[in-house]
VEXBA-766353 format. One line per field, with one value per atom (N, C-alpha, C, CB): x, y, z; residue in three letters; atom name. Coordinates in nm, 3 decimals. Each point is the difference from the previous one (the first is absolute). Glycine has a CB too. Layout:
BEGIN
px <- (X/...)
py <- (Y/...)
pz <- (Z/...)
aa <- (ALA/...)
at <- (CA/...)
***
This chain:
BEGIN
px <- (12.199/-0.054/-0.099/0.211/-0.326/-0.108/0.006/-0.143/0.127/0.001/-0.143/0.219/-0.245/-0.133/0.004/-0.055/-0.051/-0.010/-0.094/0.043/-0.003/-0.081/-0.041/0.119/-0.248/-0.049/-0.025/-0.106/0.176/-0.017/-0.100/0.235/-0.325/-0.097/0.012/-0.158/0.137/0.008/-0.141/0.226/-0.265/-0.134/0.015/-0.098/0.098/0.027/-0.093/0.081/-0.206/-0.095/0.038/-0.183/0.217/0.036/0.128/-0.108/0.207/0.125/-0.015/0.123/-0.207/-0.025/-0.069/-0.017/-0.076/-0.068/0.100/-0.214/0.301/0.101/0.094/-0.014/0.057/0.090/-0.067/0.110/-0.239/-0.073/-0.010/-0.130/0.105/-0.008/0.135/-0.184/0.291/0.133/0.035/0.070/-0.105/0.026/-0.076/0.036/-0.159/-0.080/0.066/-0.209/0.259/0.067/0.127/-0.094/0.167/0.123/-0.030/0.106/-0.218/-0.039/-0.033/-0.089/0.016/-0.032/0.127/-0.217/0.312/0.127/0.074/0.014/-0.015/0.067/-0.067/0.069/-0.197/-0.074/-0.007/-0.133/0.201/-0.002/0.067/0.004/-0.078/0.051/-0.064/0.030/0.052/-0.050/0.057/-0.020/-0.062/0.043/-0.020/-0.059/0.145/-0.013/0.045/0.040/-0.102/0.039/0.067/-0.189/0.265/0.070/-0.102/0.206/-0.161/-0.089/-0.062/0.138/-0.063/-0.053/-0.081/0.195/-0.200/-0.078/0.063/-0.195/0.319/0.064/0.080/0.009/0.015/0.079/-0.082/0.218/-0.224/-0.064/0.099/-0.234/0.265/0.091/-0.081/0.194/-0.164/-0.068/0.106/-0.184/0.153/0.095/-0.068/0.124/-0.047/-0.055/0.039/0.010/-0.049/0.023/0.148/-0.215/0.299/0.144/0.067/0.000/-0.077/0.055/0.055/0.052/-0.073/0.048/-0.088/0.089/-0.027/-0.072/-0.044/0.132/-0.262/-0.050/-0.049/-0.062/0.034/-0.044/0.025/-0.176/0.208/0.019/-0.061/0.214/-0.314/-0.069/0.037/-0.192/0.249/0.039/-0.083/0.237/-0.319/-0.083/0.091/-0.197/0.176/0.085/0.002/-0.048/-0.053/-0.003/0.116/-0.247/0.310/0.112/0.118/-0.073/0.078/0.111/-0.023/0.046/-0.162/-0.026/0.091/-0.238/0.270/0.088/0.109/-0.187/0.289/0.102/0.072/0.030/-0.033/0.068/0.035/-0.126/0.249/0.039/-0.011/0.153/-0.124/-0.010/-0.146/0.206/-0.296/-0.142/-0.054/-0.028/0.072/-0.043/0.049/0.004/0.122/0.056/-0.080/0.227/-0.257/-0.075/-0.142/0.137/-0.199/-0.135/-0.001/-0.057/0.153/0.008/0.029/0.081/0.017/0.037/-0.116/0.238/-0.308/-0.114/-0.113/0.060/-0.090/-0.106/0.040/-0.070/0.197/0.048/-0.012/0.157/-0.111/-0.004/-0.143/0.210/-0.302/-0.141/-0.057/-0.029/0.057/-0.048/0.064/-0.035/0.163/0.071/-0.058/0.209/-0.239/-0.058/-0.136/0.121/-0.202/-0.131/0.015/-0.098/0.191/0.024/0.053/0.045/0.046/0.054/-0.111/0.221/-0.312/-0.109/-0.092/0.011/-0.044/-0.085/0.071/-0.111/0.239/0.077/0.009/0.133/-0.114/0.006/-0.132/0.168/-0.279/-0.132/-0.022/-0.089/0.127/-0.016/0.089/-0.057/0.178/0.092/-0.053/0.194/-0.250/-0.057/-0.121/0.080/-0.161/-0.113/0.050/-0.132/0.238/0.057/0.055/0.055/0.014/0.055/-0.112/0.197/-0.302/-0.112/-0.068/-0.035/0.017/-0.056/0.085/-0.097/0.226/0.092/-0.004/0.148/-0.146/-0.007/-0.130/0.144/-0.254/-0.131/-0.006/-0.107/0.160/-0.004/0.090/-0.046/0.158/0.092/-0.056/0.191/-0.286/-0.061/-0.109/0.052/-0.104/-0.111/0.048/-0.130)
py <- (6.568/-0.117/0.046/-0.132/0.071/0.037/-0.085/0.070/-0.006/-0.069/-0.025/0.104/-0.225/-0.034/-0.010/-0.121/0.167/-0.014/-0.116/0.248/-0.325/-0.114/0.024/-0.160/0.149/0.017/-0.138/0.225/-0.252/-0.128/0.014/-0.066/-0.028/0.000/-0.133/0.156/-0.149/-0.120/-0.042/0.065/-0.180/-0.052/-0.133/0.117/-0.112/-0.122/-0.116/0.147/-0.120/-0.109/-0.072/0.127/-0.050/-0.057/-0.084/0.196/-0.144/-0.072/-0.123/0.215/-0.206/-0.114/-0.113/0.155/-0.117/-0.099/-0.068/0.134/-0.053/-0.054/-0.094/0.208/-0.166/-0.084/-0.132/0.207/-0.202/-0.123/-0.093/0.127/-0.069/-0.082/-0.062/0.148/-0.072/-0.053/-0.111/0.223/-0.203/-0.106/-0.127/0.175/-0.161/-0.117/-0.075/0.118/-0.044/-0.062/-0.070/0.176/-0.112/-0.062/-0.129/0.227/-0.229/-0.123/-0.109/0.134/-0.097/-0.098/-0.054/0.117/-0.028/-0.041/-0.098/0.221/-0.195/-0.089/-0.137/0.201/-0.208/-0.125/-0.076/0.104/-0.053/-0.067/-0.137/0.223/-0.326/-0.137/-0.065/-0.016/-0.042/-0.067/-0.141/0.219/-0.312/-0.140/-0.042/-0.053/-0.036/-0.055/-0.145/0.227/-0.307/-0.141/-0.034/-0.056/-0.050/-0.049/-0.054/-0.056/0.037/-0.050/-0.134/0.120/-0.204/-0.132/0.004/-0.104/0.220/0.016/-0.060/0.000/-0.044/-0.066/0.096/-0.205/0.324/0.100/0.127/-0.097/0.153/0.130/0.090/-0.103/0.217/0.098/0.122/-0.083/0.136/0.119/0.109/-0.140/0.261/0.110/0.125/-0.099/0.182/0.127/0.114/-0.083/0.206/0.114/0.029/0.093/-0.133/0.023/-0.108/0.116/-0.218/-0.109/-0.113/0.164/-0.157/-0.107/-0.124/0.171/-0.284/-0.127/-0.029/-0.090/0.097/-0.018/-0.141/0.238/-0.314/-0.137/-0.077/0.070/-0.196/-0.088/-0.134/0.120/-0.159/-0.127/-0.096/0.116/-0.228/-0.102/-0.124/0.091/-0.128/-0.118/-0.124/0.117/-0.210/-0.120/-0.081/-0.009/0.024/-0.074/0.037/-0.012/0.127/0.043/-0.098/0.239/-0.315/-0.093/-0.137/0.120/-0.140/-0.129/-0.021/0.012/0.099/-0.003/0.104/-0.077/0.041/0.098/0.057/-0.120/0.249/0.071/0.138/-0.129/0.142/0.125/0.121/-0.132/0.117/0.112/0.044/-0.082/-0.014/0.032/0.065/-0.191/0.140/0.057/0.145/-0.230/0.252/0.135/0.094/-0.096/0.052/0.083/0.027/-0.095/-0.005/0.018/0.101/-0.235/0.223/0.094/0.141/-0.186/0.197/0.131/0.063/-0.076/-0.003/0.053/0.047/-0.153/0.074/0.040/0.127/-0.240/0.247/0.121/0.122/-0.139/0.126/0.113/0.047/-0.084/-0.011/0.038/0.073/-0.198/0.147/0.066/0.137/-0.223/0.232/0.128/0.102/-0.121/0.079/0.090/0.052/-0.123/0.035/0.042/0.097/-0.221/0.192/0.090/0.134/-0.198/0.196/0.124/0.084/-0.114/0.049/0.071/0.066/-0.161/0.088/0.058/0.115/-0.221/0.203/0.106/0.122/-0.172/0.152/0.111/0.075/-0.125/0.052/0.064/0.085/-0.191/0.138/0.075/0.124/-0.214/0.199/0.114/0.108/-0.154/0.112/0.098/0.070/-0.140/0.067/0.064/0.107/-0.211/0.180/0.097/0.120/-0.186/0.163/0.110/0.088/-0.143/0.081/0.076/0.084/-0.179/0.123/0.078/0.123/-0.212/0.191/0.110/0.105/-0.158/0.114/0.095/0.079/-0.154/0.083/0.065/0.105/-0.209/0.174/0.090/0.121/-0.195/0.176/0.113/0.098/-0.150/0.105/0.090/0.087/-0.167/0.126/0.076/0.119/-0.207)
pz <- (8.516/0.066/0.105/-0.041/0.040/0.091/0.127/-0.196/0.308/0.127/0.044/0.063/-0.019/0.049/0.151/-0.213/0.275/0.143/0.031/0.035/0.059/0.042/0.143/-0.158/0.180/0.135/0.060/-0.057/0.164/0.067/0.112/-0.058/0.064/0.109/0.074/-0.126/0.251/0.083/0.035/0.093/-0.141/0.027/0.072/-0.204/0.338/0.079/-0.034/0.180/-0.206/-0.027/-0.129/0.120/-0.222/-0.130/0.012/-0.116/0.185/0.014/0.091/-0.035/0.134/0.088/-0.078/0.200/-0.287/-0.085/-0.094/0.012/-0.074/-0.090/0.075/-0.141/0.260/0.080/0.035/0.094/-0.061/0.032/-0.120/0.169/-0.287/-0.122/-0.033/-0.086/0.104/-0.028/0.100/-0.094/0.220/0.100/-0.035/0.177/-0.224/-0.039/-0.117/0.079/-0.176/-0.114/0.047/-0.155/0.245/0.050/0.078/0.011/0.063/0.069/-0.101/0.194/-0.299/-0.105/-0.063/-0.046/0.022/-0.060/0.090/-0.119/0.248/0.095/0.007/0.132/-0.171/0.008/-0.132/0.179/-0.282/-0.131/0.013/-0.121/0.084/-0.005/-0.123/0.257/-0.339/-0.120/-0.005/-0.123/0.078/-0.015/-0.145/0.241/-0.286/-0.135/0.005/-0.108/0.021/-0.002/-0.131/0.152/-0.146/-0.119/-0.100/0.138/-0.260/-0.106/0.036/-0.166/0.237/0.037/0.130/-0.116/0.181/0.122/0.125/-0.144/0.135/0.112/0.090/-0.140/0.092/0.073/0.013/-0.084/0.205/0.020/0.073/0.009/-0.072/0.060/0.042/-0.142/0.259/0.051/0.023/0.110/-0.157/0.000/0.055/-0.198/0.270/0.048/-0.096/0.240/-0.206/-0.088/-0.022/0.078/0.014/-0.016/-0.083/0.219/-0.256/-0.079/0.083/-0.172/0.304/0.088/-0.017/0.164/-0.175/-0.003/0.143/-0.202/0.228/0.136/0.028/-0.001/-0.105/0.018/-0.129/0.169/-0.154/-0.114/0.036/-0.073/-0.004/0.025/-0.113/0.123/-0.085/-0.097/0.026/-0.017/-0.080/0.012/-0.001/-0.115/0.205/0.006/-0.130/0.243/-0.325/-0.126/-0.091/0.019/0.007/-0.083/0.010/0.031/0.077/0.021/-0.064/0.212/-0.272/-0.066/-0.120/0.075/-0.142/-0.116/0.022/-0.157/0.237/0.034/-0.123/0.216/-0.226/-0.109/0.055/-0.186/0.231/0.066/-0.092/0.144/-0.270/-0.093/-0.016/-0.123/0.106/-0.013/0.128/-0.162/0.277/0.128/0.012/0.105/-0.141/0.004/-0.090/0.048/-0.167/-0.095/0.051/-0.188/0.248/0.053/0.115/-0.067/0.157/0.112/-0.050/0.150/-0.238/-0.054/-0.076/-0.017/-0.063/-0.076/0.091/-0.186/0.288/0.094/0.074/0.027/0.015/0.068/-0.091/0.136/-0.260/-0.093/-0.026/-0.107/0.094/-0.022/0.120/-0.151/0.270/0.122/0.014/0.110/-0.139/0.009/-0.097/0.070/-0.191/-0.100/0.047/-0.183/0.241/0.051/0.117/-0.074/0.164/0.115/-0.048/0.148/-0.245/-0.055/-0.064/-0.039/-0.032/-0.066/0.104/-0.193/0.298/0.105/0.070/0.034/-0.004/0.066/-0.089/0.126/-0.255/-0.095/-0.003/-0.137/0.131/-0.002/0.126/-0.138/0.253/0.125/0.002/0.119/-0.168/-0.005/-0.095/0.050/-0.162/-0.094/0.061/-0.192/0.270/0.069/0.095/-0.017/0.090/0.095/-0.075/0.160/-0.270/-0.079/-0.055/-0.060/0.010/-0.056/0.109/-0.174/0.292/0.112/0.029/0.098/-0.092/0.030/-0.110/0.128/-0.253/-0.112/0.002/-0.137/0.156/0.002/0.111/-0.091/0.205/0.116/-0.025/0.153/-0.220/-0.025/-0.101/0.053/-0.136/-0.099/0.060/-0.174/0.289/0.059/0.078/0.013)
aa <- (MET/MET/MET/MET/GLU/GLU/GLU/GLU/THR/THR/THR/THR/GLN/GLN/GLN/GLN/GLN/GLN/GLN/GLN/VAL/VAL/VAL/VAL/GLN/GLN/GLN/GLN/LEU/LEU/LEU/LEU/THR/THR/THR/THR/TYR/TYR/TYR/TYR/GLU/GLU/GLU/GLU/PRO/PRO/PRO/PRO/VAL/VAL/VAL/VAL/ARG/ARG/ARG/ARG/PHE/PHE/PHE/PHE/GLU/GLU/GLU/GLU/ARG/ARG/ARG/ARG/LEU/LEU/LEU/LEU/ALA/ALA/ALA/ALA/GLY/GLY/GLY/GLY/GLU/GLU/GLU/GLU/ILE/ILE/ILE/ILE/ARG/ARG/ARG/ARG/ALA/ALA/ALA/ALA/ILE/ILE/ILE/ILE/GLN/GLN/GLN/GLN/ARG/ARG/ARG/ARG/GLU/GLU/GLU/GLU/LEU/LEU/LEU/LEU/ALA/ALA/ALA/ALA/GLU/GLU/GLU/GLU/VAL/VAL/VAL/VAL/VAL/VAL/VAL/VAL/GLU/GLU/GLU/GLU/ALA/ALA/ALA/ALA/ALA/ALA/ALA/ALA/GLU/GLU/GLU/GLU/SER/SER/SER/SER/ASP/ASP/ASP/ASP/ASP/ASP/ASP/ASP/GLY/GLY/GLY/GLY/LEU/LEU/LEU/LEU/ILE/ILE/ILE/ILE/VAL/VAL/VAL/VAL/ALA/ALA/ALA/ALA/THR/THR/THR/THR/VAL/VAL/VAL/VAL/ASN/ASN/ASN/ASN/ALA/ALA/ALA/ALA/ARG/ARG/ARG/ARG/GLY/GLY/GLY/GLY/ASP/ASP/ASP/ASP/LEU/LEU/LEU/LEU/THR/THR/THR/THR/ASP/ASP/ASP/ASP/LEU/LEU/LEU/LEU/ASP/ASP/ASP/ASP/VAL/VAL/VAL/VAL/ASP/ASP/ASP/ASP/PRO/PRO/PRO/PRO/ARG/ARG/ARG/ARG/VAL/VAL/VAL/VAL/PHE/PHE/PHE/PHE/ARG/ARG/ARG/ARG/HIS/HIS/HIS/HIS/PRO/PRO/PRO/PRO/ASP/ASP/ASP/ASP/SER/SER/SER/SER/ARG/ARG/ARG/ARG/ALA/ALA/ALA/ALA/LEU/LEU/LEU/LEU/THR/THR/THR/THR/GLU/GLU/GLU/GLU/ALA/ALA/ALA/ALA/ILE/ILE/ILE/ILE/THR/THR/THR/THR/GLY/GLY/GLY/GLY/ALA/ALA/ALA/ALA/TYR/TYR/TYR/TYR/ARG/ARG/ARG/ARG/SER/SER/SER/SER/ALA/ALA/ALA/ALA/ARG/ARG/ARG/ARG/ALA/ALA/ALA/ALA/ALA/ALA/ALA/ALA/ALA/ALA/ALA/ALA/ASP/ASP/ASP/ASP/ALA/ALA/ALA/ALA/ARG/ARG/ARG/ARG/ALA/ALA/ALA/ALA/PHE/PHE/PHE/PHE/ASP/ASP/ASP/ASP/LEU/LEU/LEU/LEU/THR/THR/THR/THR/MET/MET/MET/MET/ARG/ARG/ARG/ARG/GLN/GLN/GLN/GLN/LEU/LEU/LEU/LEU/GLU/GLU/GLU/GLU/LEU/LEU/LEU/LEU/THR/THR/THR/THR/ARG/ARG/ARG/ARG/ARG/ARG/ARG/ARG/GLU/GLU/GLU/GLU/SER/SER/SER/SER/ARG/ARG/ARG/ARG/GLN/GLN/GLN/GLN)
at <- (N/CA/C/CB/N/CA/C/CB/N/CA/C/CB/N/CA/C/CB/N/CA/C/CB/N/CA/C/CB/N/CA/C/CB/N/CA/C/CB/N/CA/C/CB/N/CA/C/CB/N/CA/C/CB/N/CA/C/CB/N/CA/C/CB/N/CA/C/CB/N/CA/C/CB/N/CA/C/CB/N/CA/C/CB/N/CA/C/CB/N/CA/C/CB/N/CA/C/CB/N/CA/C/CB/N/CA/C/CB/N/CA/C/CB/N/CA/C/CB/N/CA/C/CB/N/CA/C/CB/N/CA/C/CB/N/CA/C/CB/N/CA/C/CB/N/CA/C/CB/N/CA/C/CB/N/CA/C/CB/N/CA/C/CB/N/CA/C/CB/N/CA/C/CB/N/CA/C/CB/N/CA/C/CB/N/CA/C/CB/N/CA/C/CB/N/CA/C/CB/N/CA/C/CB/N/CA/C/CB/N/CA/C/CB/N/CA/C/CB/N/CA/C/CB/N/CA/C/CB/N/CA/C/CB/N/CA/C/CB/N/CA/C/CB/N/CA/C/CB/N/CA/C/CB/N/CA/C/CB/N/CA/C/CB/N/CA/C/CB/N/CA/C/CB/N/CA/C/CB/N/CA/C/CB/N/CA/C/CB/N/CA/C/CB/N/CA/C/CB/N/CA/C/CB/N/CA/C/CB/N/CA/C/CB/N/CA/C/CB/N/CA/C/CB/N/CA/C/CB/N/CA/C/CB/N/CA/C/CB/N/CA/C/CB/N/CA/C/CB/N/CA/C/CB/N/CA/C/CB/N/CA/C/CB/N/CA/C/CB/N/CA/C/CB/N/CA/C/CB/N/CA/C/CB/N/CA/C/CB/N/CA/C/CB/N/CA/C/CB/N/CA/C/CB/N/CA/C/CB/N/CA/C/CB/N/CA/C/CB/N/CA/C/CB/N/CA/C/CB/N/CA/C/CB/N/CA/C/CB/N/CA/C/CB/N/CA/C/CB/N/CA/C/CB/N/CA/C/CB/N/CA/C/CB/N/CA/C/CB/N/CA/C/CB/N/CA/C/CB/N/CA/C/CB/N/CA/C/CB/N/CA/C/CB/N/CA/C/CB/N/CA/C/CB/N/CA/C/CB/N/CA/C/CB/N/CA/C/CB/N/CA/C/CB/N/CA/C/CB/N/CA/C/CB)
***
């Protein structure tokens, strides 16, 4: 079995740049907010990157024809759509951070 020697070098400028890029991505991740509306346009759900429901807007017209099951489905559907969009953005940002780290480790 052959042993390889790895020479580690410390390049403060390179690591400081990487740290700055990672901090920027983390700020973007913290600011991820996605909204989605129900098929009828009467419900708008807003979700952050953690999947927390941060806002729910219910148009008063929804009460003209009271149907608790339909209302539940509309709210749930809008939430799921917003959550999927927030998850996709968070995933993209996480992959950017991973790629930066991988690229930097190869240099």
